[in-house]
C-alpha positions, 0 to 999 in steps of 0.5 A, a space after each residue: 639379780 638372778 632368775 627366779 623359778 615361778 614356784 620360788 617367787 615370793 613377794 609381799 603382794 599388797 606392799 609391792 602393789 600399794 606402797 612400792 609400785 612398779 614401772 609398766 613398760 611396753 614397746 620395742 627396745 631395739 627400735 627405741 619405741 617404748 614408754 613407761 608409767 608407774 602402776 600401783 593397781 594389779 595382781 598376780 596369780 594363775 589363770 588358764 594354767 599359766 602364771 600371770 600378771 594383771 595390769 590396768 591402763 586408762 585409755 587416756 594414758 600415753 602408755 596405753 598406745 604401747 600396750 595396745 600396739 605391742 604384745 608384751 610388757 615388763 613390770 619392774 620394781 625398785 628399792 625405796 630409794 627410787 620412790 621419787 623417780 617412780 612418782 615422777 614417771 607416774 605423773 609426767 607423760 611421755 607424750 610431752 617429754 622424754 621422762 625416761 631420760 629425765 628419770 636417769 633410769 637405764 632401759 635394758 633389753 629383756 631376755 625373752 620379750 621386746 619390751 625393755 626393763 630397767 637396769 636399776 630394778 630389783 625385780 623384773 617380770 617379762 610378760 606376754 599379753 594373753 587377754 584384755 577387756 575393758 572395765 564396764 561401769 554397769 558391772 561395778 557391784 560397789 558404787 564407790 568404784 565409780 568415784 575413781 572414774 570422774 572422766 569415765 575413762 575406764 581402765 583396759 585390763 591386760 593379762 600377761 603370761 609371766 615368761 621370766 622373773 629376775 630379782 634379788 634374793 628378797 623375791 625368792 624363797 
C-alpha cells in the first residue's frame, strides 16, 4: 500500500459501501482498547472545506462506546477474499467474544491517529471526528426509512475529517 493524496483518491463509491463494505475501528491501539464492526452505510465528500468520511453507528452496538469515547476512527476495506470475515465481524459483538482474534486479522497502528487499522486491508482511511448528531424519526421525509428501526435505535452520525489515505493502486488515479 502507498499514501494517496486526497485529489488522487479514486473509488467506485457505491460498490465500496454496498458490496465491499468497511471495517470501522475506533479506540487506542497502544492500549489495546478498541473494537471494530462492519459498516455498509456511509459517505465521503467535502464539508467545511475538509475531506470527510461519514459513518453511522447504532447506540446498541458495542463499537458505539468506542466511537463515543475516542476522537478518531479508521475505515478499512478489503478484497473480496475477506467477505466472510467481514460478515462475521458485522454480526458478532466484541462485547461477547474476542471477534478480532477469531477473525485472524492483524490490527496495526495507524500513522496519525490512535485508532488502529488492519494489515490485510487494501484501503485505509484515518479519520478524526469533527461532528456528530443523531437521526430523528420526525425528520425522515420518506416513511419507509422507519422500517430500518423497529427497535427505535436510531443511528448516531459521525463526520470524520480524513487525515490519511493509504491504499493499493486501484484506489489512486
